N, C-alpha and C positions, 0 to 999 in steps of 0.2 A: 504493499500500499504506500502510495506516495505521501510524503509528510505534509506538503503544502499544496493545496488544490484551489485553483481559481474557480470562483462561484459567480455565475452570471445571472442577474435578476432580470426577468422578462414579464411583460404583461401580455400573454398570449403568444401565438405563433411559435410556440416551442417546438413542435414537431417539424415545422418548416425550417427553423434554425438548425436543428439537429441533423436534418437531411443535407442541408447545404454544407455545414461545417465538416461533417464526416466525409463528404464527397470531395473535399479540397485536398487531403493529404493522404499519402500511403500510411498504413498502420493506424487507421482511424476507425472508430466504431462506437455505437451506443452500447454501454455496459449494463445499465439498469434503468428501469422506469417505474416510478410510483405514481398512482393516479388518485385524484380526489375521490372521496366517497360521499355519501349523503350527509355526513356530519362535518365535512371539510368546508374550508373557506371559499373553494372554487366550485366550478360546475362538475358534478359527478361525472367521472369518466375522463375528464381532461387530465393531461399531465400535470402533477404537482412539482415533482423533481425528476431529474435524470442525470445519470452518470454518463460521461462520454470521454473518449480519448481521441485527441488530434496528434498524429505523429508520435504515438505512444505517451503523450502528456496527458495526464488526468485532469478533467474538468467536471464541474457540476452546473446544472442550470436549474433554476427554480422559477416556476410560473406563479409569482407572488402577487401580481396585480399592479395597479398604476402608482404605488407609493414611491418608487424610486426610478430614476432614469439613468441611462448609460451617460457617460461623460468622457471626453478625450483625456481627462486627467488619469484615466486607466485605459490602457490599450494593450492589444495582443501584438507582439513584435514577431514577424516572421523573417527568418534568415534565408534568403533565397540564393541557390547556387549559381543562377545565371539569369540573363534577360528574359528567356522563355518562361521561367517560373515566375518572375516578376510580372510579366504581361498576363500570364494565365490567372494568377491570383488576383491582380488588379481588375481584370475584366469580370471575373466571377463575383468578386465582393462589392463592386460598384453596380452591378446589374440590378435591375428592378427596384430602383430607388435609392441606391447607395450614392454617396457623395464623395468626390475626390477632395482631398485636403492638400496642403502644402508638404513638401519634403518627404514624400513617400507615405504620408498619413491618408487614411480614408475612413469613412464611416459606412458600414454596410446597411442594408435596408432595415435591420432591426435596431440600429443606433449604436452598435458595438464598434469602437475604434480599433483600427489595425495600423500597424507600421509594416509595409512591405519593403524590406531592406535587403539589397544585394549584399552578400558577404564580401564582395569586392569593395564596397563602400567602407565597411568597417575596418578593413585592412588599410585602405588609403587614409582614413581619419586617424589611424594609430601609427601612421609613419613618423619618423623622427625628422623628416623634412618639413619644416614649418611653413615654408612658402608653398609647397605642393598642398599641404593641408588647408591653407587658406584659400587657395584657388578652387579646390574640391568644394570646400564650404560655400564659397560664392556661387559656384554652379548649382550646388544642391538647393540653395535658397530660392533659385529661380524656377525649380521644378515642382510639378505635382507628382506624377508617376516618375520614378527614378529611371534614368536612362544610363546604363553602365558605360557604354561607349563614350558618351558625352563626359561622364565623370572621369573616366580614364584619360581622355584628352586633356581636361583640366589638370589632372594630376601631373601629366607630363609637360604641361605649359604650352600645349599646342592650341 
């Protein structure tokens, strides 16, 4: 059992979210579902909570009602191996009402914030070449979806 588990609060559309999220990554699945009963706070039969894994990482989702909203103050950061993965996740997560944000951030159609981050960017930002890091940062600040080739050109000073 994972020691720390991210819990996402939803107001409906839990099954739709579970279907989308577990379709995004290999090694993802729904692990458990509990449903509201007649004596519960929700509609009997609706999902109350569910456990799920994304790329082997454990999460929990609660269908708790309108009391709390998602915020960009908490986001799910995905390290992407290449531009193709960035493009695929960006397209899937912004579809059907998701919104693009700055610097690789987006909000999916459920209001959950994500950071779609190429691993190449992390490596560039950790460089000891301060001028290259500054150029990459300047390029990054101009983007919504991150473009690895453009970031790499900035890093090289091209």
